[in-house]
C-alpha positions in Angstrom: 108.0 106.2 76.5 104.6 106.5 78.1 104.1 107.5 81.7 102.9 104.0 82.5 106.1 102.5 81.1 108.2 104.9 83.1 106.3 103.9 86.3 106.9 100.2 85.5 110.6 100.8 84.9 111.0 102.7 88.2 110.2 99.7 90.4 112.8 98.8 93.0 114.0 95.3 93.7 111.6 94.7 96.5 108.7 95.6 94.2 110.1 93.3 91.5 110.3 90.4 94.0 106.8 91.1 95.2 105.5 90.9 91.6 106.5 87.2 91.7 103.8 86.5 94.3 100.7 85.1 92.6 98.0 87.7 92.3 100.2 90.6 93.6 101.5 91.5 90.1 98.1 92.3 88.8 97.3 94.3 91.9 100.6 96.2 91.5 99.9 96.8 87.8 96.6 98.4 88.6 98.3 100.5 91.2 100.8 101.7 88.6 97.9 102.5 86.3 96.2 104.5 89.0 99.4 106.5 89.7 100.0 107.0 85.9 96.3 108.1 85.5 96.6 110.7 88.4 99.9 112.0 87.1 98.6 112.3 83.5 95.5 114.2 84.6 97.5 116.5 86.8 99.9 117.2 83.8 96.9 118.1 81.6 95.4 120.3 84.3 98.7 122.2 84.7 98.9 122.8 81.0 95.4 124.2 81.0 96.2 126.4 83.9 98.9 128.2 81.8 96.1 129.4 79.4 94.9 131.7 82.2 97.9 133.9 81.6 96.9 134.5 78.0 93.4 135.2 79.0 94.6 137.8 81.6 96.8 139.4 78.9 93.9 139.5 76.5 91.7 141.1 79.1 94.3 143.7 79.9 94.8 144.4 76.2 91.0 144.7 75.7 90.7 147.0 78.6 93.5 149.3 77.5 92.0 149.5 74.0 88.5 150.3 75.3 87.0 147.0 73.9 85.0 146.2 77.0 82.4 144.2 75.1 84.9 141.4 74.7 85.5 141.2 78.5 82.3 139.1 78.9 83.7 136.5 76.4 87.0 136.4 78.2 85.2 135.8 81.5 83.1 133.1 79.9 86.3 131.4 78.6 87.9 131.7 82.0 84.9 130.2 83.8 84.7 127.3 81.4 88.5 126.7 81.6 88.3 126.7 85.4 85.5 124.2 85.4 87.3 122.0 82.9 90.6 122.1 85.0 88.6 121.1 88.1 86.8 118.3 86.3 90.1 116.9 84.9 91.9 117.2 88.2 89.2 115.5 90.2 87.9 113.1 87.5 87.2 109.5 88.3 90.5 107.7 88.4 91.1 105.0 85.8 91.1 102.3 88.4 88.9 100.6 91.0 90.5 100.0 94.3 91.2 96.5 95.6 88.1 96.3 97.8 85.8 98.4 95.6 82.4 96.8 94.7 82.7 97.9 91.1 85.8 96.6 89.3 87.3 98.2 86.2 88.3 95.7 83.5 91.8 95.8 81.9 90.3 96.6 78.5 88.4 99.6 80.0 91.6 100.8 81.7 93.3 100.7 78.3 90.5 102.7 76.7 90.6 105.3 79.6 94.4 105.6 79.1 93.9 106.3 75.4 91.4 109.0 76.3 94.0 110.5 78.6 96.6 110.5 75.9 94.2 112.2 73.4 93.4 114.8 76.1 97.1 115.7 76.3 97.1 116.5 72.6 93.9 118.5 72.9 95.3 120.4 75.9 98.3 121.4 73.7 96.0 122.6 71.0 94.1 124.6 73.6 97.4 126.2 74.7 98.2 127.1 71.1 94.7 128.7 70.8 95.3 130.7 74.0 98.7 131.9 72.7 97.0 133.1 69.5 94.7 135.4 71.5 95.3 139.1 71.2 95.4 141.8 68.6 92.5 143.9 67.5 89.0 143.4 69.1 87.5 141.6 66.2 90.4 139.1 66.0 90.2 138.7 69.7 86.5 137.9 69.6 87.0 135.4 66.9 90.0 133.8 68.7 88.0 133.6 71.9 85.2 131.8 70.0 87.7 129.2 68.8 89.2 128.9 72.2 85.8 128.3 73.9 85.0 125.6 71.2 88.3 123.8 72.1 87.4 124.0 75.8 84.0 122.5 75.0 85.5 119.7 72.8 87.9 118.8 75.6 85.1 118.8 78.1 83.1 116.5 75.8 86.1 114.1 75.6 86.2 114.1 79.4 82.5 113.2 79.5 83.2 110.3 77.1 86.0 109.1 79.3 83.7 109.2 82.3 81.1 107.2 80.3 83.6 104.5 79.6 84.6 104.2 83.2 80.9 103.9 84.2 80.3 101.3 81.6 78.0 103.3 79.4 80.2 103.4 76.3 
């Protein structure tokens, strides 16, 4: 069950009665999408935050083994991860408010929601890549390269999501 379906199912009786008012149901549906969008982005951001523990462990391991040349790669990964988490957390919401000048169409909202679902899968893949970090310096350097590529891919998906919201895609 998607987060949007759970939000719809959690309506109380007053909200269900209000949905019978002409025009209100559409407004309420967009509000639910807005809440689902925010919750989904926060979920993704929290998952990505957990990757920092693996980066810390990798930095500690590299320091203990004397592989200080890989520390720069770890810091690069951390900075890109921090930037990505902030972009996801504060991304444009998948909804225009009731009085906003620019309205977001239902079809666009559906596309944004699909982007968000794909980002959940990519965030899980990023977590797996973070868990795989460690070991000897060469393996760590290779793993960090793959980890940074996954960060960049997720960042590109977020840029595509923003383009859809702005009507450029």
